[in-house]
Backbone as XML, in Angstrom:
<?xml version="1.0"?>
<chain id="A" units="angstrom">
  <residue number="1" name="ILE">
    <atom name="N" x="-148.339" y="-95.772" z="135.966"/>
    <atom name="CA" x="-148.617" y="-94.700" z="135.065"/>
    <atom name="C" x="-148.773" y="-93.552" z="136.326"/>
  </residue>
  <residue number="2" name="PHE">
    <atom name="N" x="-150.029" y="-94.093" z="136.965"/>
    <atom name="CA" x="-150.272" y="-92.371" z="137.956"/>
    <atom name="C" x="-148.960" y="-92.003" z="138.295"/>
  </residue>
  <residue number="3" name="PHE">
    <atom name="N" x="-147.497" y="-92.972" z="138.507"/>
    <atom name="CA" x="-146.816" y="-92.346" z="139.440"/>
    <atom name="C" x="-146.020" y="-91.338" z="138.311"/>
  </residue>
  <residue number="4" name="ALA">
    <atom name="N" x="-146.323" y="-91.999" z="137.424"/>
    <atom name="CA" x="-144.817" y="-91.232" z="136.410"/>
    <atom name="C" x="-145.838" y="-89.466" z="136.342"/>
  </residue>
  <residue number="5" name="VAL">
    <atom name="N" x="-147.111" y="-89.987" z="135.985"/>
    <atom name="CA" x="-147.773" y="-88.707" z="135.423"/>
    <atom name="C" x="-147.643" y="-87.972" z="136.665"/>
  </residue>
  <residue number="6" name="PHE">
    <atom name="N" x="-147.840" y="-87.878" z="137.748"/>
    <atom name="CA" x="-147.756" y="-87.137" z="139.341"/>
    <atom name="C" x="-146.192" y="-87.012" z="139.584"/>
  </residue>
  <residue number="7" name="TYR">
    <atom name="N" x="-145.296" y="-87.732" z="138.946"/>
    <atom name="CA" x="-143.782" y="-87.528" z="139.099"/>
    <atom name="C" x="-144.117" y="-86.084" z="138.200"/>
  </residue>
  <residue number="8" name="ALA">
    <atom name="N" x="-143.908" y="-86.386" z="137.034"/>
    <atom name="CA" x="-144.060" y="-85.368" z="135.704"/>
    <atom name="C" x="-144.482" y="-84.097" z="136.325"/>
  </residue>
  <residue number="9" name="LEU">
    <atom name="N" x="-145.670" y="-84.270" z="137.205"/>
    <atom name="CA" x="-146.344" y="-83.052" z="137.761"/>
    <atom name="C" x="-145.599" y="-82.199" z="138.395"/>
  </residue>
  <residue number="10" name="VAL">
    <atom name="N" x="-145.153" y="-82.931" z="139.046"/>
    <atom name="CA" x="-144.378" y="-82.467" z="140.485"/>
    <atom name="C" x="-143.033" y="-82.080" z="139.858"/>
  </residue>
  <residue number="11" name="SER">
    <atom name="N" x="-142.610" y="-82.310" z="138.703"/>
    <atom name="CA" x="-140.953" y="-82.449" z="138.590"/>
    <atom name="C" x="-140.494" y="-80.880" z="137.359"/>
  </residue>
  <residue number="12" name="TYR">
    <atom name="N" x="-142.190" y="-81.086" z="136.797"/>
    <atom name="CA" x="-142.019" y="-80.104" z="135.930"/>
    <atom name="C" x="-142.118" y="-78.415" z="136.074"/>
  </residue>
  <residue number="13" name="SER">
    <atom name="N" x="-142.823" y="-78.361" z="137.799"/>
    <atom name="CA" x="-143.586" y="-77.270" z="138.346"/>
    <atom name="C" x="-142.250" y="-76.204" z="138.366"/>
  </residue>
  <residue number="14" name="LEU">
    <atom name="N" x="-141.333" y="-76.957" z="139.272"/>
    <atom name="CA" x="-140.225" y="-75.978" z="139.490"/>
    <atom name="C" x="-139.489" y="-75.326" z="138.554"/>
  </residue>
  <residue number="15" name="PRO">
    <atom name="N" x="-139.017" y="-75.901" z="136.872"/>
    <atom name="CA" x="-138.864" y="-75.192" z="135.989"/>
    <atom name="C" x="-139.959" y="-74.783" z="135.430"/>
  </residue>
  <residue number="16" name="PHE">
    <atom name="N" x="-141.244" y="-74.799" z="135.354"/>
    <atom name="CA" x="-141.942" y="-73.649" z="134.694"/>
    <atom name="C" x="-141.542" y="-72.959" z="135.625"/>
  </residue>
  <residue number="17" name="VAL">
    <atom name="N" x="-141.387" y="-72.647" z="136.823"/>
    <atom name="CA" x="-141.646" y="-71.214" z="137.544"/>
    <atom name="C" x="-140.305" y="-70.859" z="137.745"/>
  </residue>
  <residue number="18" name="LEU">
    <atom name="N" x="-139.171" y="-71.129" z="137.712"/>
    <atom name="CA" x="-137.984" y="-70.918" z="137.391"/>
    <atom name="C" x="-138.183" y="-69.930" z="135.748"/>
  </residue>
  <residue number="19" name="MET">
    <atom name="N" x="-138.553" y="-70.387" z="134.778"/>
    <atom name="CA" x="-138.118" y="-70.133" z="133.223"/>
    <atom name="C" x="-139.401" y="-68.571" z="133.845"/>
  </residue>
  <residue number="20" name="GLN">
    <atom name="N" x="-140.220" y="-68.862" z="134.074"/>
    <atom name="CA" x="-141.483" y="-67.586" z="134.459"/>
    <atom name="C" x="-140.746" y="-66.056" z="135.895"/>
  </residue>
  <residue number="21" name="THR">
    <atom name="N" x="-139.682" y="-67.004" z="136.455"/>
    <atom name="CA" x="-138.871" y="-65.698" z="137.082"/>
    <atom name="C" x="-137.806" y="-64.899" z="136.274"/>
  </residue>
  <residue number="22" name="PHE">
    <atom name="N" x="-137.108" y="-66.357" z="135.268"/>
    <atom name="CA" x="-136.344" y="-65.979" z="134.554"/>
    <atom name="C" x="-136.876" y="-64.748" z="133.353"/>
  </residue>
  <residue number="23" name="ASN">
    <atom name="N" x="-137.700" y="-64.983" z="132.967"/>
    <atom name="CA" x="-138.002" y="-63.983" z="132.577"/>
    <atom name="C" x="-138.185" y="-62.463" z="132.854"/>
  </residue>
  <residue number="24" name="GLU">
    <atom name="N" x="-139.054" y="-63.036" z="134.383"/>
    <atom name="CA" x="-139.843" y="-61.220" z="134.715"/>
    <atom name="C" x="-138.406" y="-60.548" z="135.487"/>
  </residue>
  <residue number="25" name="ALA">
    <atom name="N" x="-137.105" y="-61.299" z="135.487"/>
    <atom name="CA" x="-135.877" y="-61.156" z="135.628"/>
    <atom name="C" x="-135.856" y="-60.113" z="134.817"/>
  </residue>
  <residue number="26" name="THR">
    <atom name="N" x="-135.111" y="-61.079" z="133.879"/>
    <atom name="CA" x="-134.382" y="-59.833" z="132.732"/>
    <atom name="C" x="-135.267" y="-58.827" z="132.015"/>
  </residue>
  <residue number="27" name="SER">
    <atom name="N" x="-136.913" y="-59.159" z="131.812"/>
    <atom name="CA" x="-137.541" y="-57.409" z="131.918"/>
    <atom name="C" x="-137.435" y="-56.331" z="132.444"/>
  </residue>
  <residue number="28" name="GLU">
    <atom name="N" x="-137.326" y="-57.315" z="134.042"/>
    <atom name="CA" x="-137.489" y="-55.724" z="134.793"/>
    <atom name="C" x="-135.965" y="-55.405" z="135.039"/>
  </residue>
  <residue number="29" name="ALA">
    <atom name="N" x="-135.010" y="-56.086" z="134.497"/>
    <atom name="CA" x="-133.654" y="-55.457" z="134.572"/>
    <atom name="C" x="-133.378" y="-54.901" z="133.344"/>
  </residue>
  <residue number="30" name="VAL">
    <atom name="N" x="-134.192" y="-55.047" z="132.321"/>
    <atom name="CA" x="-134.203" y="-54.049" z="131.440"/>
    <atom name="C" x="-134.601" y="-52.522" z="131.547"/>
  </residue>
  <residue number="31" name="ARG">
    <atom name="N" x="-136.199" y="-52.948" z="132.491"/>
    <atom name="CA" x="-136.643" y="-52.016" z="132.635"/>
    <atom name="C" x="-136.189" y="-51.316" z="133.308"/>
  </residue>
  <residue number="32" name="ARG">
    <atom name="N" x="-134.911" y="-51.087" z="134.413"/>
    <atom name="CA" x="-134.776" y="-50.467" z="135.629"/>
    <atom name="C" x="-133.493" y="-49.767" z="134.880"/>
  </residue>
  <residue number="33" name="SER">
    <atom name="N" x="-133.188" y="-50.407" z="133.768"/>
    <atom name="CA" x="-131.849" y="-49.613" z="133.314"/>
    <atom name="C" x="-132.161" y="-48.877" z="132.292"/>
  </residue>
  <residue number="34" name="VAL">
    <atom name="N" x="-133.695" y="-48.553" z="131.967"/>
    <atom name="CA" x="-133.650" y="-47.366" z="130.858"/>
    <atom name="C" x="-133.873" y="-46.067" z="131.842"/>
  </residue>
  <residue number="35" name="ALA">
    <atom name="N" x="-133.836" y="-46.338" z="133.244"/>
    <atom name="CA" x="-133.855" y="-45.201" z="133.818"/>
    <atom name="C" x="-132.549" y="-44.434" z="133.950"/>
  </residue>
  <residue number="36" name="VAL">
    <atom name="N" x="-131.436" y="-44.882" z="133.475"/>
    <atom name="CA" x="-130.499" y="-44.357" z="134.474"/>
    <atom name="C" x="-130.648" y="-43.287" z="132.645"/>
  </residue>
  <residue number="37" name="ASP">
    <atom name="N" x="-129.604" y="-41.755" z="133.607"/>
    <atom name="CA" x="-129.436" y="-41.147" z="132.496"/>
    <atom name="C" x="-128.248" y="-41.302" z="131.786"/>
  </residue>
  <residue number="38" name="PRO">
    <atom name="N" x="-128.432" y="-40.907" z="130.491"/>
    <atom name="CA" x="-127.294" y="-41.118" z="129.355"/>
    <atom name="C" x="-126.455" y="-39.813" z="129.301"/>
  </residue>
  <residue number="39" name="ASN">
    <atom name="N" x="-126.702" y="-39.205" z="130.128"/>
    <atom name="CA" x="-125.922" y="-38.031" z="130.408"/>
    <atom name="C" x="-124.423" y="-38.241" z="131.528"/>
  </residue>
  <residue number="40" name="THR">
    <atom name="N" x="-124.672" y="-39.870" z="132.343"/>
    <atom name="CA" x="-124.064" y="-40.255" z="133.457"/>
    <atom name="C" x="-122.893" y="-40.981" z="132.677"/>
  </residue>
  <residue number="41" name="PRO">
    <atom name="N" x="-121.599" y="-40.052" z="133.540"/>
    <atom name="CA" x="-120.171" y="-40.361" z="133.150"/>
    <atom name="C" x="-120.393" y="-41.734" z="133.545"/>
  </residue>
  <residue number="42" name="GLY">
    <atom name="N" x="-120.051" y="-42.281" z="132.327"/>
    <atom name="CA" x="-119.506" y="-44.355" z="132.693"/>
    <atom name="C" x="-120.757" y="-44.667" z="132.696"/>
  </residue>
  <residue number="43" name="TYR">
    <atom name="N" x="-121.451" y="-43.931" z="131.413"/>
    <atom name="CA" x="-122.983" y="-44.594" z="131.317"/>
    <atom name="C" x="-122.903" y="-45.926" z="130.594"/>
  </residue>
  <residue number="44" name="ALA">
    <atom name="N" x="-121.989" y="-46.630" z="129.798"/>
    <atom name="CA" x="-122.629" y="-48.054" z="129.848"/>
    <atom name="C" x="-122.138" y="-49.376" z="131.234"/>
  </residue>
  <residue number="45" name="ALA">
    <atom name="N" x="-121.510" y="-48.398" z="131.915"/>
    <atom name="CA" x="-120.873" y="-49.622" z="133.254"/>
    <atom name="C" x="-122.229" y="-49.423" z="134.049"/>
  </residue>
  <residue number="46" name="VAL">
    <atom name="N" x="-122.615" y="-48.003" z="134.513"/>
    <atom name="CA" x="-123.517" y="-47.833" z="134.855"/>
    <atom name="C" x="-125.048" y="-48.377" z="134.277"/>
  </residue>
  <residue number="47" name="VAL">
    <atom name="N" x="-125.450" y="-48.571" z="133.176"/>
    <atom name="CA" x="-126.706" y="-49.266" z="132.587"/>
    <atom name="C" x="-126.110" y="-50.773" z="133.150"/>
  </residue>
  <residue number="48" name="VAL">
    <atom name="N" x="-125.063" y="-51.388" z="133.004"/>
    <atom name="CA" x="-124.861" y="-52.848" z="133.522"/>
    <atom name="C" x="-125.229" y="-53.163" z="134.936"/>
  </residue>
  <residue number="49" name="SER">
    <atom name="N" x="-124.352" y="-52.090" z="135.523"/>
    <atom name="CA" x="-124.623" y="-52.413" z="136.913"/>
    <atom name="C" x="-126.177" y="-52.556" z="137.900"/>
  </residue>
  <residue number="50" name="THR">
    <atom name="N" x="-126.508" y="-51.500" z="136.941"/>
    <atom name="CA" x="-127.796" y="-51.363" z="137.291"/>
    <atom name="C" x="-128.765" y="-52.637" z="136.693"/>
  </residue>
  <residue number="51" name="ALA">
    <atom name="N" x="-128.421" y="-52.947" z="134.966"/>
    <atom name="CA" x="-129.396" y="-53.981" z="134.940"/>
    <atom name="C" x="-128.689" y="-55.376" z="135.752"/>
  </residue>
  <residue number="52" name="ASN">
    <atom name="N" x="-127.184" y="-55.342" z="136.575"/>
    <atom name="CA" x="-127.163" y="-56.817" z="137.095"/>
    <atom name="C" x="-127.771" y="-56.759" z="138.724"/>
  </residue>
  <residue number="53" name="ALA">
    <atom name="N" x="-128.044" y="-55.195" z="139.184"/>
    <atom name="CA" x="-128.414" y="-55.287" z="140.383"/>
    <atom name="C" x="-129.699" y="-55.589" z="140.687"/>
  </residue>
  <residue number="54" name="ALA">
    <atom name="N" x="-130.916" y="-55.491" z="139.634"/>
    <atom name="CA" x="-132.067" y="-55.546" z="139.243"/>
    <atom name="C" x="-131.811" y="-57.075" z="139.396"/>
  </residue>
  <residue number="55" name="LEU">
    <atom name="N" x="-131.627" y="-57.562" z="138.327"/>
    <atom name="CA" x="-130.822" y="-59.520" z="138.210"/>
    <atom name="C" x="-131.427" y="-59.834" z="139.974"/>
  </residue>
  <residue number="56" name="THR">
    <atom name="N" x="-130.469" y="-58.916" z="140.330"/>
    <atom name="CA" x="-129.569" y="-59.695" z="141.911"/>
    <atom name="C" x="-131.287" y="-59.384" z="142.410"/>
  </residue>
  <residue number="57" name="GLN">
    <atom name="N" x="-131.783" y="-58.562" z="142.714"/>
    <atom name="CA" x="-133.235" y="-58.088" z="143.895"/>
    <atom name="C" x="-133.816" y="-58.664" z="143.150"/>
  </residue>
  <residue number="58" name="GLN">
    <atom name="N" x="-133.998" y="-59.359" z="142.243"/>
    <atom name="CA" x="-135.319" y="-59.859" z="141.397"/>
    <atom name="C" x="-135.244" y="-61.676" z="141.590"/>
  </residue>
  <residue number="59" name="LEU">
    <atom name="N" x="-134.104" y="-62.054" z="141.263"/>
    <atom name="CA" x="-133.867" y="-63.702" z="141.702"/>
    <atom name="C" x="-133.329" y="-64.097" z="143.281"/>
  </residue>
  <residue number="60" name="GLN">
    <atom name="N" x="-133.152" y="-62.987" z="144.079"/>
    <atom name="CA" x="-133.065" y="-63.218" z="145.456"/>
    <atom name="C" x="-133.765" y="-64.442" z="146.079"/>
  </residue>
  <residue number="61" name="TRP">
    <atom name="N" x="-135.086" y="-64.414" z="145.409"/>
    <atom name="CA" x="-135.938" y="-65.830" z="146.032"/>
    <atom name="C" x="-135.207" y="-67.220" z="146.247"/>
  </residue>
  <residue number="62" name="VAL">
    <atom name="N" x="-134.418" y="-67.293" z="144.823"/>
    <atom name="CA" x="-134.220" y="-68.604" z="144.700"/>
    <atom name="C" x="-133.148" y="-69.077" z="145.686"/>
  </residue>
  <residue number="63" name="PRO">
    <atom name="N" x="-133.542" y="-70.441" z="146.123"/>
    <atom name="CA" x="-132.872" y="-71.567" z="147.511"/>
    <atom name="C" x="-131.572" y="-71.461" z="146.995"/>
  </residue>
  <residue number="64" name="PRO">
    <atom name="N" x="-130.451" y="-71.307" z="147.622"/>
    <atom name="CA" x="-129.356" y="-71.507" z="147.608"/>
    <atom name="C" x="-128.999" y="-72.883" z="146.603"/>
  </residue>
  <residue number="65" name="ALA">
    <atom name="N" x="-129.758" y="-73.932" z="147.141"/>
    <atom name="CA" x="-129.924" y="-75.158" z="146.624"/>
    <atom name="C" x="-129.711" y="-75.190" z="145.610"/>
  </residue>
  <residue number="66" name="LEU">
    <atom name="N" x="-130.330" y="-74.278" z="144.776"/>
    <atom name="CA" x="-130.347" y="-74.480" z="143.016"/>
    <atom name="C" x="-129.103" y="-73.643" z="142.512"/>
  </residue>
  <residue number="67" name="ASN">
    <atom name="N" x="-128.437" y="-73.439" z="143.357"/>
    <atom name="CA" x="-126.498" y="-72.657" z="142.896"/>
    <atom name="C" x="-126.978" y="-71.779" z="141.357"/>
  </residue>
  <residue number="68" name="LEU">
    <atom name="N" x="-128.152" y="-70.472" z="141.848"/>
    <atom name="CA" x="-127.767" y="-70.080" z="141.009"/>
    <atom name="C" x="-127.182" y="-67.957" z="140.973"/>
  </residue>
  <residue number="69" name="VAL">
    <atom name="N" x="-126.268" y="-68.586" z="140.140"/>
    <atom name="CA" x="-124.877" y="-66.940" z="140.294"/>
    <atom name="C" x="-125.124" y="-66.256" z="140.123"/>
  </residue>
  <residue number="70" name="VAL">
    <atom name="N" x="-126.328" y="-65.208" z="140.360"/>
    <atom name="CA" x="-125.617" y="-63.495" z="139.337"/>
    <atom name="C" x="-124.607" y="-63.612" z="138.507"/>
  </residue>
  <residue number="71" name="GLY">
    <atom name="N" x="-123.891" y="-63.094" z="137.829"/>
    <atom name="CA" x="-122.557" y="-62.845" z="137.012"/>
    <atom name="C" x="-122.127" y="-64.214" z="136.290"/>
  </residue>
  <residue number="72" name="VAL">
    <atom name="N" x="-122.942" y="-65.313" z="136.483"/>
    <atom name="CA" x="-122.045" y="-66.615" z="136.353"/>
    <atom name="C" x="-122.730" y="-66.797" z="135.709"/>
  </residue>
  <residue number="73" name="ASP">
    <atom name="N" x="-124.391" y="-67.240" z="136.142"/>
    <atom name="CA" x="-125.720" y="-68.262" z="135.176"/>
    <atom name="C" x="-126.188" y="-67.027" z="134.204"/>
  </residue>
  <residue number="74" name="THR">
    <atom name="N" x="-125.868" y="-64.995" z="134.729"/>
    <atom name="CA" x="-126.897" y="-64.523" z="133.889"/>
    <atom name="C" x="-125.462" y="-63.649" z="133.267"/>
  </residue>
  <residue number="75" name="SER">
    <atom name="N" x="-126.008" y="-62.626" z="132.719"/>
    <atom name="CA" x="-125.024" y="-61.603" z="131.569"/>
    <atom name="C" x="-125.844" y="-60.249" z="130.939"/>
  </residue>
  <residue number="76" name="ALA">
    <atom name="N" x="-125.246" y="-59.282" z="131.572"/>
    <atom name="CA" x="-125.867" y="-58.069" z="130.836"/>
    <atom name="C" x="-125.311" y="-57.278" z="130.425"/>
  </residue>
  <residue number="77" name="VAL">
    <atom name="N" x="-125.114" y="-57.166" z="128.798"/>
    <atom name="CA" x="-124.027" y="-56.856" z="128.044"/>
    <atom name="C" x="-124.489" y="-55.477" z="126.895"/>
  </residue>
  <residue number="78" name="TYR">
    <atom name="N" x="-124.239" y="-53.935" z="127.556"/>
    <atom name="CA" x="-124.341" y="-52.906" z="126.993"/>
    <atom name="C" x="-123.613" y="-52.731" z="125.764"/>
  </residue>
  <residue number="79" name="ASP">
    <atom name="N" x="-124.574" y="-52.922" z="124.048"/>
    <atom name="CA" x="-123.816" y="-52.393" z="123.039"/>
    <atom name="C" x="-123.821" y="-50.530" z="122.349"/>
  </residue>
  <residue number="80" name="ALA">
    <atom name="N" x="-122.568" y="-50.474" z="123.150"/>
    <atom name="CA" x="-123.196" y="-48.641" z="122.903"/>
    <atom name="C" x="-122.931" y="-48.366" z="121.334"/>
  </residue>
  <residue number="81" name="THR">
    <atom name="N" x="-122.307" y="-49.404" z="120.204"/>
    <atom name="CA" x="-121.963" y="-48.800" z="119.211"/>
    <atom name="C" x="-123.750" y="-48.787" z="118.403"/>
  </residue>
  <residue number="82" name="GLN">
    <atom name="N" x="-124.871" y="-50.097" z="119.186"/>
    <atom name="CA" x="-125.860" y="-49.941" z="118.711"/>
    <atom name="C" x="-127.119" y="-49.827" z="119.540"/>
  </residue>
  <residue number="83" name="GLY">
    <atom name="N" x="-126.612" y="-49.090" z="120.366"/>
    <atom name="CA" x="-127.690" y="-48.817" z="121.738"/>
    <atom name="C" x="-128.537" y="-49.487" z="122.578"/>
  </residue>
  <residue number="84" name="THR">
    <atom name="N" x="-127.647" y="-51.155" z="122.446"/>
    <atom name="CA" x="-128.702" y="-52.200" z="123.003"/>
    <atom name="C" x="-128.119" y="-52.578" z="124.252"/>
  </residue>
  <residue number="85" name="LEU">
    <atom name="N" x="-128.998" y="-53.226" z="125.043"/>
    <atom name="CA" x="-128.695" y="-53.815" z="126.312"/>
    <atom name="C" x="-129.473" y="-55.125" z="126.083"/>
  </residue>
  <residue number="86" name="THR">
    <atom name="N" x="-129.030" y="-55.951" z="126.794"/>
    <atom name="CA" x="-129.111" y="-57.157" z="126.182"/>
    <atom name="C" x="-129.061" y="-58.034" z="127.485"/>
  </residue>
  <residue number="87" name="VAL">
    <atom name="N" x="-129.830" y="-58.511" z="128.455"/>
    <atom name="CA" x="-129.899" y="-59.231" z="129.326"/>
    <atom name="C" x="-130.226" y="-60.686" z="129.466"/>
  </residue>
  <residue number="88" name="ARG">
    <atom name="N" x="-129.332" y="-61.832" z="129.634"/>
    <atom name="CA" x="-129.642" y="-62.810" z="130.017"/>
    <atom name="C" x="-129.336" y="-63.977" z="130.940"/>
  </residue>
  <residue number="89" name="VAL">
    <atom name="N" x="-130.192" y="-64.473" z="131.373"/>
    <atom name="CA" x="-129.889" y="-65.351" z="132.567"/>
    <atom name="C" x="-130.075" y="-67.047" z="131.379"/>
  </residue>
  <residue number="90" name="ASP">
    <atom name="N" x="-128.998" y="-67.942" z="131.814"/>
    <atom name="CA" x="-128.312" y="-69.207" z="131.180"/>
    <atom name="C" x="-128.232" y="-70.144" z="132.092"/>
  </residue>
  <residue number="91" name="TYR">
    <atom name="N" x="-129.100" y="-70.802" z="133.146"/>
    <atom name="CA" x="-129.336" y="-71.651" z="133.834"/>
    <atom name="C" x="-129.232" y="-72.982" z="133.507"/>
  </residue>
  <residue number="92" name="PRO">
    <atom name="N" x="-127.885" y="-73.664" z="133.527"/>
    <atom name="CA" x="-127.585" y="-75.399" z="133.284"/>
    <atom name="C" x="-128.630" y="-75.987" z="133.883"/>
  </residue>
  <residue number="93" name="THR">
    <atom name="N" x="-129.471" y="-77.022" z="133.044"/>
    <atom name="CA" x="-130.256" y="-78.170" z="133.407"/>
    <atom name="C" x="-129.694" y="-78.713" z="134.897"/>
  </residue>
  <residue number="94" name="SER">
    <atom name="N" x="-128.469" y="-79.696" z="134.499"/>
    <atom name="CA" x="-127.656" y="-80.333" z="135.319"/>
    <atom name="C" x="-127.307" y="-79.619" z="136.707"/>
  </residue>
  <residue number="95" name="LYS">
    <atom name="N" x="-127.583" y="-78.548" z="137.490"/>
    <atom name="CA" x="-127.609" y="-77.219" z="138.447"/>
    <atom name="C" x="-128.778" y="-77.787" z="138.995"/>
  </residue>
  <residue number="96" name="LEU">
    <atom name="N" x="-130.245" y="-77.784" z="138.149"/>
    <atom name="CA" x="-131.285" y="-78.111" z="138.750"/>
    <atom name="C" x="-131.673" y="-79.817" z="139.218"/>
  </residue>
  <residue number="97" name="ASN">
    <atom name="N" x="-130.653" y="-80.217" z="138.010"/>
    <atom name="CA" x="-130.839" y="-82.087" z="138.752"/>
    <atom name="C" x="-130.007" y="-82.291" z="139.839"/>
  </residue>
  <residue number="98" name="GLN">
    <atom name="N" x="-129.733" y="-81.306" z="140.191"/>
    <atom name="CA" x="-128.769" y="-81.825" z="141.769"/>
    <atom name="C" x="-130.347" y="-81.668" z="142.754"/>
  </residue>
  <residue number="99" name="VAL">
    <atom name="N" x="-131.007" y="-81.116" z="142.261"/>
    <atom name="CA" x="-132.278" y="-80.633" z="143.421"/>
    <atom name="C" x="-133.260" y="-81.481" z="143.354"/>
  </residue>
  <residue number="100" name="ILE">
    <atom name="N" x="-133.874" y="-81.799" z="141.708"/>
    <atom name="CA" x="-135.453" y="-82.696" z="141.626"/>
    <atom name="C" x="-134.111" y="-84.105" z="140.680"/>
  </residue>
  <residue number="101" name="PRO">
    <atom name="N" x="-134.149" y="-85.300" z="141.619"/>
    <atom name="CA" x="-133.704" y="-86.640" z="140.545"/>
    <atom name="C" x="-134.210" y="-86.752" z="139.082"/>
  </residue>
  <residue number="102" name="PHE">
    <atom name="N" x="-134.058" y="-86.911" z="138.197"/>
    <atom name="CA" x="-134.635" y="-86.891" z="136.773"/>
    <atom name="C" x="-134.499" y="-88.454" z="137.359"/>
  </residue>
  <residue number="103" name="LEU">
    <atom name="N" x="-135.509" y="-88.554" z="136.558"/>
    <atom name="CA" x="-136.188" y="-90.488" z="136.212"/>
    <atom name="C" x="-136.431" y="-90.838" z="134.339"/>
  </residue>
  <residue number="104" name="VAL">
    <atom name="N" x="-135.702" y="-91.926" z="134.675"/>
    <atom name="CA" x="-135.242" y="-92.665" z="133.104"/>
    <atom name="C" x="-136.580" y="-93.589" z="133.381"/>
  </residue>
  <residue number="105" name="LEU">
    <atom name="N" x="-137.872" y="-93.222" z="132.594"/>
    <atom name="CA" x="-138.711" y="-94.235" z="132.680"/>
    <atom name="C" x="-138.742" y="-95.250" z="131.094"/>
  </residue>
  <residue number="106" name="PRO">
    <atom name="N" x="-139.053" y="-96.427" z="131.299"/>
    <atom name="CA" x="-139.046" y="-96.918" z="129.963"/>
    <atom name="C" x="-140.156" y="-96.866" z="128.791"/>
  </residue>
  <residue number="107" name="GLY">
    <atom name="N" x="-139.769" y="-96.424" z="127.906"/>
    <atom name="CA" x="-141.402" y="-96.036" z="126.900"/>
    <atom name="C" x="-141.093" y="-95.187" z="127.141"/>
  </residue>
  <residue number="108" name="VAL">
    <atom name="N" x="-141.185" y="-93.934" z="128.168"/>
    <atom name="CA" x="-141.035" y="-92.575" z="128.197"/>
    <atom name="C" x="-139.945" y="-91.886" z="128.305"/>
  </residue>
  <residue number="109" name="GLY">
    <atom name="N" x="-138.502" y="-92.143" z="128.653"/>
    <atom name="CA" x="-137.272" y="-91.165" z="128.787"/>
    <atom name="C" x="-137.507" y="-90.867" z="130.013"/>
  </residue>
  <residue number="110" name="ALA">
    <atom name="N" x="-136.388" y="-89.826" z="129.790"/>
    <atom name="CA" x="-136.304" y="-89.105" z="131.516"/>
    <atom name="C" x="-137.224" y="-87.917" z="131.635"/>
  </residue>
  <residue number="111" name="VAL">
    <atom name="N" x="-138.230" y="-87.658" z="132.773"/>
    <atom name="CA" x="-138.565" y="-87.163" z="133.078"/>
    <atom name="C" x="-137.856" y="-86.232" z="134.613"/>
  </residue>
  <residue number="112" name="PRO">
    <atom name="N" x="-138.058" y="-85.057" z="134.425"/>
    <atom name="CA" x="-138.631" y="-84.287" z="133.063"/>
    <atom name="C" x="-137.698" y="-83.753" z="131.517"/>
  </residue>
  <residue number="113" name="SER">
    <atom name="N" x="-138.197" y="-84.086" z="131.155"/>
    <atom name="CA" x="-137.712" y="-83.858" z="129.808"/>
    <atom name="C" x="-136.831" y="-82.283" z="129.464"/>
  </residue>
  <residue number="114" name="LEU">
    <atom name="N" x="-135.983" y="-81.835" z="129.748"/>
    <atom name="CA" x="-135.489" y="-80.219" z="129.943"/>
    <atom name="C" x="-134.617" y="-80.121" z="128.435"/>
  </residue>
  <residue number="115" name="PRO">
    <atom name="N" x="-134.209" y="-78.688" z="128.521"/>
    <atom name="CA" x="-132.989" y="-78.438" z="127.393"/>
    <atom name="C" x="-131.909" y="-78.055" z="128.254"/>
  </residue>
  <residue number="116" name="ALA">
    <atom name="N" x="-130.832" y="-78.155" z="127.500"/>
    <atom name="CA" x="-129.576" y="-78.240" z="128.654"/>
    <atom name="C" x="-129.307" y="-77.219" z="129.446"/>
  </residue>
  <residue number="117" name="THR">
    <atom name="N" x="-129.583" y="-75.907" z="128.791"/>
    <atom name="CA" x="-129.788" y="-75.088" z="130.050"/>
    <atom name="C" x="-131.169" y="-74.312" z="129.865"/>
  </residue>
  <residue number="118" name="LEU">
    <atom name="N" x="-132.094" y="-73.553" z="130.648"/>
    <atom name="CA" x="-132.968" y="-72.721" z="130.778"/>
    <atom name="C" x="-132.820" y="-71.285" z="130.791"/>
  </residue>
  <residue number="119" name="SER">
    <atom name="N" x="-133.059" y="-70.877" z="129.415"/>
    <atom name="CA" x="-132.805" y="-69.303" z="128.940"/>
    <atom name="C" x="-133.771" y="-68.448" z="128.412"/>
  </residue>
  <residue number="120" name="ALA">
    <atom name="N" x="-133.483" y="-67.323" z="129.393"/>
    <atom name="CA" x="-134.483" y="-66.176" z="129.346"/>
    <atom name="C" x="-133.867" y="-64.971" z="129.449"/>
  </residue>
  <residue number="121" name="ALA">
    <atom name="N" x="-134.124" y="-64.520" z="127.558"/>
    <atom name="CA" x="-133.060" y="-62.628" z="127.375"/>
    <atom name="C" x="-134.488" y="-61.888" z="127.872"/>
  </residue>
  <residue number="122" name="SER">
    <atom name="N" x="-133.887" y="-60.621" z="127.769"/>
    <atom name="CA" x="-134.760" y="-59.619" z="127.356"/>
    <atom name="C" x="-133.868" y="-58.699" z="126.447"/>
  </residue>
  <residue number="123" name="SER">
    <atom name="N" x="-134.469" y="-57.730" z="125.365"/>
    <atom name="CA" x="-133.330" y="-56.754" z="124.886"/>
    <atom name="C" x="-133.848" y="-55.169" z="124.848"/>
  </residue>
  <residue number="124" name="LEU">
    <atom name="N" x="-133.643" y="-54.054" z="124.632"/>
    <atom name="CA" x="-134.014" y="-53.377" z="124.315"/>
    <atom name="C" x="-132.793" y="-52.272" z="123.655"/>
  </residue>
  <residue number="125" name="LYS">
    <atom name="N" x="-133.121" y="-51.437" z="122.368"/>
    <atom name="CA" x="-132.386" y="-51.002" z="121.950"/>
    <atom name="C" x="-132.355" y="-49.571" z="122.679"/>
  </residue>
  <residue number="126" name="PHE">
    <atom name="N" x="-131.826" y="-48.424" z="122.939"/>
    <atom name="CA" x="-132.140" y="-47.424" z="123.725"/>
    <atom name="C" x="-132.048" y="-46.143" z="122.152"/>
  </residue>
</chain>
């Protein structure tokens, strides 16, 4: 049982750190997009590109082995009719499984037991 508890502690730490990073990255992307002047030509595209640039900068520490790809595992959508920017990170747990082997323990199940996708989202109405 000691091994199961120790492995759970170690294997859950990376998903928790990733979730904190995803939440921080999405909120920072929204914050930086607020600074874009609404009179800028092509405002919607500039807001989205600013959000994507912020995501890229915030997620650059993530090791390449985790295969997190900005633009594939992330999205930034500006809805001009409602004036809402939504920034999301949807990271499939299958990519994490390539780095951390998930153990299936009798009576316990999979360790770590995670949802199919680690997701974080931030949105703001301008």
